[in-house]
N, C-alpha and C positions, 0 to 999 in steps of 0.2 A: 771191360768195364767193374767198376764197381756196384755193388752191392750191399742193401743189407739185410741179411741174413739171416734165422730164426734155427737153428740148429737142436737144441731143447724150448724145453715148453717150459721157461721160467722166466713170461713176466719182463719186465723192461733188460732186465741183466740174462736175457736170455737173447736180445738181439747182436747181432756181429757187422759190424762193417770192414764190406773185405775184396777183394781183387777177388771177379768169375771171367771165366772165359765164354767171350763173347757166342751170343748164341747165333746156331743155325737148326734151320730149319731139314727138318727128315722129310721122305718121303710124304708124300698124303698132308705135309705142316702146314699152318702160316705164320709166319714172324715177324709178331705185330710191335712199330715201334712207342713207346709212352714215352708221351713231353713231360709228366706229373703224377706223382701221385702220394699217397701220405695213408699217417693211419695215426689214429685217437689211442687214448690212453686209456681208454676204456676197451676198446678191442682188446686191452692187453691182454684185464678183466676178466674174457667170455673164456666160461668153460669148457673148450677144445682145447688151449693153452691148457691146462690141472689136471 
C-alpha cells in the first residue's frame, strides 16, 4: 500500500510518499481500516516536529 510518512522532522519537506508493507496485526492487536485522513499545514509547524 502507499503511505505518506515523515522520516525526519523537516516540515513539509520531510513528508515522503512511498510504498509500505500491508499492516498485519500482532497478538492482542487490532487492525483498523482508515477510510480517510488529513493533516493541515499548521500541524506541520507544531513544535514536536522541530
